[in-house]
N, C-alpha and C positions, 0 to 999 in steps of 0.2 A: 843455471844448474852448475853446481860446484861439488867436487869430490875431494875429500881429504882422508888419507890413511892415518889412523889414530895410533897404531902401534907399529911403526916401520921396522923396529927391532925383530919382530917376528919373521918378517920377510927376509931380513939380512941373514938370519940364522935358520931359515926354514929347512934346508936339507940336513943340516947338522942335527937339529932337534928331531926331525923325522928319523934320521938314521940311528940315533941313540936309542929310540924305542924299538926300531926294526932289528937292531943288532942282537936282540934277545933271541930271535927266531933261530938263528944258526950259531948262537953263542960267539958272535963275531967281536973281536976286540973293539972297544969304543973309539980307538984312535982312527978307525976307518969309518966312523959314523957319517961324515958328510958324503963320502963315496957311496956308502950303502943307501943313504937317503936319496941321492940322485938316481941311483940304479933302480930303486923301488919305484920312484916317481915315473921314470921312463917306461917301466914295465906295467904301470897301472896298479901296483900293490900299495894302496894308500892308507891301510889301517894304522900304520905308525904315525900318521900325520893328524889323526883325529883329535889329538890333545891340543892342537894349535888353532887359534882363531885369529884371522885376519880382519881387523875391525876398520870400518869406514864411517865417516860422517858425510852424509849426502844431502845437499839442498836441492829440492825440486818440487814438482807439484804433487799434491796428495794422491791423485788417481794413479799416477806412474809409480809412486813409492808404495802404494797399496799392492800394485801388481808384483813389486819385488818381494813383498811380505808373503806371497803365495809359495815361495820356495822355503820348504820346511826341513828338508834333509840336511843335517849338519848345522841347523840354525835353531836357536831357542829364543824365546821372547816373553815379555810380560804384557799382558792384555791390558794396557793402561787406559784405553778408551771405554772399556766395558766395566772394570772393577776399580774401586778405590784401593789403596794400599792396605787399609785395614780389612776390607773384604777379602783381599788376596791372602792375607795371613790366616784367615779362618778357613780358607778353602784348602790350602796345602800346608803340610807340616813344616817344610824347610824352604823359606824364602831367602835365598842367599843372593845379595845384590851382584856378586861377581859372576853368577850364572846368567844374568840378564844381558844377552848380546844382540837384541833386536828391539828397538824402542822408537816410537814416533812421536813427534810433537803433538800434543793433544788439542783438539778442537774444543774439548770440554773446559780446559783451564786457561788457555791463552786468549787474551783479548786482541783480536787480529784487526786493529785499527788500520785503515788504509792498506789492506792486505795486498801483496804483490801476487801475481799469477802468471801462468805460462800461456803463451799464445800459439796454437797449433800452426805448423808451417803453411798448410793451405789457406788458413785464415789470413796470415800475414801477407800472402801474395796479392790479395785484392783489397784495395783501399776502402771500398764501401763496406765490405764484410768486416774488415778490421776495425773500422770506426764503430759499427754496430756492436761488435764483440766487447770493445773497450767501454762503450757507453753502458752496456748491460752490467759489466763488472763494477763500474762506478756507482750505478743504481743499487746494486746489491750492497755495496759497502755503506751507502747512505741509509738504506733501509735497515740494515743490520744495527747500526748505531741508534737509529730511532727506536727500534723495537727494544734494544738494551736499556735505553734511557727512560722509555715509557714504563718498562717493568719496574725500574728503580723508583720512579714516581709513584707507582702503585704499592710500594713497600717491599718489593722483592729485594733480597740481598744482592749486592752488586755482582758477586762471584756467580750466583745462581743465574742472574740476569744475563751475564756474559755467556754462560753455558747454553742457555735457552736460545739466545739470539744467534749464536754460532751455527745453529742448525740450518741457516740459510747459506752458509758458505759453500761455494762450488768446489768440485773435485779438482778444479785447476788451480786452487790456492796453493802457494808455495809454503813449504815448511821444511823441517829438518828430520832426517831419519838417521839413527845410528844402528848399524848392523854388523854382525860378525859372521864370517864364513870360515869353516874348515877349508883347507886347500882343495879337498875332494869336492865339497859342496860348491866352491867357487868355479871349479872347472865345469861342473854340471850346469851352474847358472849361466856360464858363458856359452856353453853348448847351445842353449836356447835363446839367449838374449843378444848374441852377436849375429844370429841368423837374420837374413833379409826379411823374413816373415814377422820378426818381432816389431812391436810398436816403435815408431821412430824415436819418441822420447826415452823409452827404456833402453833402446839400443845405443842412443847417445850416452846414457849414464854408464852402460857396460863398457863402451869404448873409453870413456873417461877413467873409469876404474882401472882398466888395463894399462892405460897410459901412465897412471900414477905408479902402478906396480912396476912397469918397465924401468922407471927411474931408480928403483931400489934392487929389484931382482929380475933382470932381463931374461934369465934362463927360464924362470918359472912363468914369465909373461908369455913365452912361446907356447906354453901349454894351454893357454887361454884363447881358444879358437871356436868358431861355429862347429857344430857336430859333424857337418859334412866334410870339413877339412880334416877332422880326425879320422872318420870312417872311410873317407875317399868315395863315399856315395851319399846321396841325400835321403833322409828318412822322412821328409815332409811330404804331405799330400800334394801340395802345390809347389813343385820344385822351381827354383829360380834359374836353373841350368848351369850354375857354377860347377856342379858335380853331377854325374849321372844318377838317375833314380836306382832303386834296388833291382827293378826288373831289367833296366837298361844295362846295368852291370852284370847281371846274371846272363844276359844274351852275349855280352862281350866275352865273358869267361868261357862260355860254351862254344863261342866262335860261330854263332848262328846269325 
């Protein structure tokens, strides 16, 4: 798993750019833009930041990256696996490449020879389970190639044969996702994905994203926390105990 920030300059100027938009609200001089941006961020007034996208390139397994693509607020994407580019043009009037900020490597077009894959932590713990898992992946790789090559022998175009054979690829297959979040959307993403109830693999990605942000904008990184740390109580049904549940907090406030 690897995380790379594609546009670090956005993070470097995040509060200044946010403030330049937000200054309009009270007709504040632009020379105070960075101060205004920080103040708005601290108070949760994020509308002025919605013109900014923090873009990441993430290498990981398809199943985990598909989970990331469930986050839609502040994130737009091109449905590359469902439609060809020409189909997309016919479906919508304006297809502007600069608006595509979520895109995943396609199983349809990429010939995944000797594909790499993620091994869940519990499987890694036990040698016999790990061997069985890896042998299964090796078998899938061999069968996928055989299916592709047999289709070509039957006269199927190579690219189409790759597309059809790739249907056997598991969700553990590693690939690349490019994704862009508004600062507000990234905070919401971290609320859920830094939580102990998040899947291990996606929590690892969230931590890696935060670590990369810390290198550029440590102040903004402090805002990227699990939701309980922000609320000071846990909204989850199965609480880990790091913070009190809502009911426990209510009892404490009432002194009962």
